[in-house]
C-alpha positions as CSV (number, residue, x, y, z in Angstrom):
1,M,153.9,96.5,71.4
2,R,155.6,99.6,69.9
3,L,155.4,102.7,71.9
4,I,155.4,106.0,69.9
5,D,155.0,109.6,70.7
6,A,151.5,110.2,69.3
7,D,151.7,113.9,70.1
8,K,154.3,114.2,67.3
9,L,151.9,112.8,64.7
10,E,150.3,115.2,62.3
11,R,146.5,114.8,62.3
12,T,144.3,115.4,59.3
13,D,140.9,117.1,59.8
14,G,138.1,116.5,57.3
15,L,135.4,114.3,55.9
16,F,136.2,110.6,55.7
17,T,134.3,107.7,54.2
18,Y,134.0,104.6,56.2
19,K,132.3,101.3,55.4
20,F,130.6,100.2,58.6
21,T,128.1,97.8,56.9
22,D,127.3,97.3,53.2
23,D,126.7,101.1,52.9
24,L,129.2,103.8,53.0
25,D,129.0,106.4,55.8
26,I,130.6,109.8,55.8
27,M,132.0,111.3,59.1
28,S,133.6,114.5,60.0
29,C,136.6,113.9,62.3
30,C,140.3,113.9,62.5
31,A,142.5,111.0,61.5
32,Y,146.1,110.0,61.4
33,R,147.7,108.4,58.3
34,Y,148.4,104.7,58.8
35,E,151.8,105.1,57.2
36,D,152.7,107.9,59.7
37,I,151.8,105.6,62.6
38,E,153.7,102.6,61.2
39,T,156.8,104.6,60.5
40,A,156.9,106.7,63.7
41,P,160.0,106.2,65.7
42,T,159.7,104.4,69.0
43,V,160.3,106.0,72.3
44,E,162.0,104.5,75.3
45,A,159.3,103.8,77.8
46,I,158.1,101.2,80.1
47,P,154.3,100.3,79.9
48,V,152.5,100.7,83.2
49,E,151.1,97.2,82.8
50,W,154.6,95.8,82.7
51,L,155.6,97.6,85.9
52,E,152.4,96.3,87.7
53,T,153.2,92.7,86.6
54,Y,156.8,93.1,87.7
55,I,155.7,94.3,91.1
56,D,153.3,91.4,91.4
57,E,155.9,88.8,90.4
58,H,158.7,90.2,92.7
59,W,156.7,91.2,95.8
60,S,158.0,88.2,97.8
61,D,161.6,89.5,97.8
62,E,162.2,91.1,101.2
63,C,164.4,94.0,99.9
64,Y,162.0,94.7,97.1
65,L,159.0,94.7,99.5
66,D,160.6,97.4,101.7
67,G,161.4,100.0,99.0
68,V,161.4,99.5,95.3
69,G,158.0,97.9,95.0
70,R,156.3,100.6,97.1
71,T,158.1,103.3,95.3
72,L,157.0,102.0,91.9
73,E,153.4,101.8,93.1
74,K,153.6,105.5,94.2
75,V,155.1,106.5,90.9
76,I,152.3,104.7,89.0
77,A,149.6,106.3,91.2
78,R,151.2,109.7,90.7
79,W,151.3,109.2,87.0
80,R,147.7,108.2,86.8
81,T,146.7,111.3,88.9
82,E,148.7,113.5,86.5
83,C,147.0,111.9,83.5
84,E,143.6,112.6,84.9
85,K,144.2,116.4,84.9
């Protein structure tokens, strides 16, 4: 998985032709160039899924159970709340 800052990509608005079946359909939407996505620099980030797996795998450690695990859970919950706004 490559994590990029999608907010920095330049989007293109317009009419695009897609082939959904044997016929061509035209849609009005915005799109991002494949090359821009593929060449976008990566950002330093930890996927939430990785953090959740880490918590699950290390929950039995007594020190971890008391502090770090609960803190990470709170951080993830806060992040999800912020994303919903």
